[in-house]
MDTraj code that builds the backbone (N, CA, C; nanometers):
import mdtraj as md
import numpy as np

residues = "MET THR GLY THR GLY ALA THR ARG GLN LEU ALA VAL ALA ALA HIS VAL ARG GLY HIS THR ASP LEU THR VAL GLU VAL THR GLY LEU GLY GLY ARG THR ALA ALA LYS THR LEU PRO TYR ALA ALA SER ALA ALA VAL ARG ASN PRO THR ASP THR ARG CYS LEU THR GLY SER SER ALA ALA VAL ASP VAL GLY ASP GLY TYR".split()
xyz = np.array([
    [-0.6827, 0.7826, -0.4788],
    [-0.5982, 0.6950, -0.4571],
    [-0.4409, 0.7921, -0.4647],
    [-0.3706, 0.7320, -0.3777],
    [-0.2373, 0.8297, -0.3635],
    [-0.1175, 0.7091, -0.4064],
    [0.0086, 0.7709, -0.4087],
    [0.1065, 0.6832, -0.3969],
    [0.1866, 0.7267, -0.5330],
    [0.2966, 0.6578, -0.5449],
    [0.3923, 0.6530, -0.6747],
    [0.4659, 0.5095, -0.6842],
    [0.5108, 0.5048, -0.8346],
    [0.5677, 0.3858, -0.8472],
    [0.4596, 0.2659, -0.8517],
    [0.5562, 0.1534, -0.7767],
    [0.4372, 0.0396, -0.7654],
    [0.3535, 0.0305, -0.6289],
    [0.3806, 0.1533, -0.5405],
    [0.2810, 0.1469, -0.4500],
    [0.1826, 0.2057, -0.4458],
    [0.0932, 0.1861, -0.4317],
    [-0.0680, 0.2877, -0.4143],
    [-0.1166, 0.2545, -0.3058],
    [-0.1914, 0.3362, -0.2529],
    [-0.3444, 0.3432, -0.1719],
    [-0.4518, 0.3978, -0.1954],
    [-0.5750, 0.3357, -0.1671],
    [-0.6854, 0.3495, -0.2239],
    [-0.7923, 0.3597, -0.1116],
    [-0.8378, 0.4718, -0.1078],
    [-0.9571, 0.4916, 0.0316],
    [-1.0526, 0.4870, -0.0755],
    [-1.1621, 0.4693, 0.0204],
    [-1.3228, 0.4496, -0.0145],
    [-1.4114, 0.5145, 0.0765],
    [-1.4821, 0.6131, 0.0530],
    [-1.5802, 0.6743, 0.1240],
    [-1.6939, 0.6357, 0.1024],
    [-1.7796, 0.5362, 0.2006],
    [-1.9238, 0.5058, 0.1935],
    [-2.0177, 0.6058, 0.2023],
    [-2.1339, 0.6002, 0.1235],
    [-2.2682, 0.6889, 0.1460],
    [-2.3485, 0.6298, 0.2214],
    [-2.3612, 0.4939, 0.2186],
    [-2.4525, 0.4277, 0.2823],
    [-2.4167, 0.2904, 0.3259],
    [-2.4838, 0.2417, 0.4508],
    [-2.4673, 0.1167, 0.4864],
    [-2.4775, -0.0105, 0.4033],
    [-2.3834, -0.0920, 0.4155],
    [-2.4228, -0.2294, 0.3316],
    [-2.3017, -0.3028, 0.2838],
    [-2.3232, -0.3962, 0.2062],
    [-2.2072, -0.4760, 0.1482],
    [-2.1982, -0.4584, -0.0170],
    [-2.0813, -0.4617, -0.0592],
    [-2.0722, -0.4715, -0.2085],
    [-1.9391, -0.5320, -0.2397],
    [-1.8958, -0.5506, -0.3823],
    [-1.7687, -0.6151, -0.4217],
    [-1.7435, -0.4574, -0.4733],
    [-1.5905, -0.4630, -0.4502],
    [-1.4876, -0.3515, -0.5101],
    [-1.4255, -0.4116, -0.6280],
    [-1.4178, -0.3707, -0.7198],
    [-1.3356, -0.4250, -0.8283],
    [-1.2078, -0.3455, -0.8821],
    [-1.0934, -0.3522, -0.8322],
    [-0.9922, -0.2376, -0.8848],
    [-0.9113, -0.3127, -0.9843],
    [-0.8890, -0.2217, -1.1146],
    [-0.7932, -0.2731, -1.2066],
    [-0.7040, -0.1533, -1.2314],
    [-0.5858, -0.2144, -1.2556],
    [-0.4787, -0.1405, -1.2851],
    [-0.4207, -0.1787, -1.4031],
    [-0.3469, -0.0699, -1.4719],
    [-0.2894, -0.0890, -1.6144],
    [-0.1254, -0.0213, -1.5706],
    [-0.0358, -0.1216, -1.6095],
    [0.0777, -0.1077, -1.6003],
    [0.1663, -0.0768, -1.6954],
    [0.3225, -0.0996, -1.7204],
    [0.3794, -0.0627, -1.8439],
    [0.3651, -0.1942, -1.9325],
    [0.3505, -0.1173, -2.0886],
    [0.3299, -0.2151, -2.1810],
    [0.1487, -0.2191, -2.2058],
    [0.0978, -0.1424, -2.1269],
    [-0.0558, -0.1470, -2.1320],
    [-0.1065, -0.2827, -2.0552],
    [-0.0409, -0.3653, -1.9794],
    [-0.0780, -0.4743, -1.9194],
    [-0.2055, -0.4589, -1.8136],
    [-0.3019, -0.5238, -1.8022],
    [-0.3924, -0.4851, -1.6976],
    [-0.3880, -0.6032, -1.6068],
    [-0.4477, -0.5698, -1.4710],
    [-0.4856, -0.6999, -1.3722],
    [-0.6086, -0.6427, -1.3008],
    [-0.6882, -0.7279, -1.2393],
    [-0.8336, -0.7008, -1.1788],
    [-0.8114, -0.7804, -1.0624],
    [-0.8809, -0.7248, -0.9365],
    [-0.8968, -0.7970, -0.8242],
    [-1.0209, -0.7399, -0.7608],
    [-1.1005, -0.8243, -0.7332],
    [-1.2528, -0.8031, -0.6508],
    [-1.2074, -0.7917, -0.5162],
    [-1.2502, -0.7362, -0.4365],
    [-1.2482, -0.7174, -0.2972],
    [-1.3727, -0.7007, -0.2190],
    [-1.4459, -0.7993, -0.1233],
    [-1.5205, -0.7568, -0.0510],
    [-1.5564, -0.6679, 0.0385],
    [-1.6412, -0.5462, 0.0226],
    [-1.6476, -0.4397, 0.1168],
    [-1.7770, -0.4079, 0.2232],
    [-1.7433, -0.3679, 0.3044],
    [-1.8622, -0.3579, 0.3899],
    [-1.8699, -0.2251, 0.4583],
    [-1.9659, -0.1508, 0.5062],
    [-1.9892, -0.0164, 0.5396],
    [-2.0829, -0.0364, 0.6766],
    [-2.0645, 0.0347, 0.7661],
    [-2.1557, 0.0451, 0.8702],
    [-2.1717, 0.1556, 0.9518],
    [-2.2537, 0.1710, 1.0186],
    [-2.2689, 0.2978, 1.0881],
    [-2.1269, 0.3646, 1.1233],
    [-2.1686, 0.4598, 1.1709],
    [-2.0467, 0.5435, 1.2719],
    [-1.9845, 0.4851, 1.3494],
    [-1.8687, 0.4693, 1.3992],
    [-1.8461, 0.4411, 1.5597],
    [-1.7580, 0.5231, 1.6308],
    [-1.7542, 0.5418, 1.7352],
    [-1.6591, 0.6303, 1.8038],
    [-1.5169, 0.5906, 1.7982],
    [-1.4928, 0.4666, 1.8208],
    [-1.3499, 0.4668, 1.7715],
    [-1.3241, 0.3631, 1.6427],
    [-1.2790, 0.4027, 1.5074],
    [-1.2706, 0.3203, 1.4064],
    [-1.1864, 0.2095, 1.4483],
    [-1.0840, 0.2426, 1.5166],
    [-0.9993, 0.1281, 1.5345],
    [-1.0353, -0.0361, 1.6072],
    [-1.1976, 0.0061, 1.6798],
    [-1.2500, -0.0853, 1.7103],
    [-1.3529, -0.1831, 1.6072],
    [-1.3469, -0.1402, 1.5089],
    [-1.4272, -0.2078, 1.3952],
    [-1.3907, -0.3272, 1.3294],
    [-1.4617, -0.4217, 1.3224],
    [-1.4345, -0.5310, 1.2473],
    [-1.5379, -0.5926, 1.1471],
    [-1.5003, -0.6297, 1.0307],
    [-1.5856, -0.7111, 0.9579],
    [-1.5301, -0.8385, 0.9203],
    [-1.5927, -0.9461, 0.9574],
    [-1.5222, -1.0647, 0.9334],
    [-1.6088, -1.1378, 0.8075],
    [-1.5265, -1.1679, 0.7249],
    [-1.5796, -1.2522, 0.5667],
    [-1.5414, -1.3838, 0.5731],
    [-1.5837, -1.4718, 0.5067],
    [-1.5396, -1.5726, 0.4588],
    [-1.6201, -1.7032, 0.5410],
    [-1.5469, -1.8062, 0.6028],
    [-1.6280, -1.8761, 0.6481],
    [-1.5933, -1.8845, 0.7996],
    [-1.6475, -1.9548, 0.9128],
    [-1.6101, -1.9734, 1.0482],
    [-1.6462, -2.1165, 1.0812],
    [-1.5802, -2.1313, 1.2002],
    [-1.5872, -2.2713, 1.2638],
    [-1.6233, -2.2559, 1.4133],
    [-1.6947, -2.3224, 1.4775],
    [-1.7244, -2.3081, 1.6371],
    [-1.6475, -2.4781, 1.6568],
    [-1.5647, -2.4391, 1.7781],
    [-1.4903, -2.5788, 1.8455],
    [-1.5635, -2.5738, 1.9883],
    [-1.6216, -2.6583, 2.0094],
    [-1.6624, -2.6634, 2.1966],
    [-1.5726, -2.7331, 2.2581],
    [-1.5109, -2.6241, 2.3570],
    [-1.3833, -2.6398, 2.4502],
    [-1.4567, -2.7079, 2.5900],
    [-1.5536, -2.7146, 2.6112],
    [-1.6212, -2.7448, 2.7408],
    [-1.6938, -2.6771, 2.8209],
    [-1.7560, -2.7041, 2.8943],
    [-1.8382, -2.6200, 2.9953],
    [-1.9121, -2.5025, 2.9491],
    [-1.9910, -2.5422, 2.8112],
    [-2.0943, -2.4685, 2.7306],
    [-1.9939, -2.3534, 2.6655],
    [-1.8890, -2.3516, 2.6429],
    [-1.7850, -2.2604, 2.5541],
    [-1.7700, -2.3558, 2.4290],
])
top = md.Topology()
chain = top.add_chain()
for i, resn in enumerate(residues, 1):
    res = top.add_residue(resn, chain, resSeq=i)
    for name in ("N", "CA", "C"):
        top.add_atom(name, md.element.get_by_symbol(name[0]), res)
traj = md.Trajectory(xyz[None], top)
């Protein structure tokens, strides 16, 4: 984790492929806490990391004609 004040960055280094949930808990001024659970997926290495995508949640298909 890096950063100062109210802005932080969290980096995760996966050791195996798969899906999991990451729960991040923070403690602020006066000892107040908050937690957030984030879905996380790790895949095999790729040549260009900007080409990676991991879609989560629901999806829908729309028929636009001609088999598409």
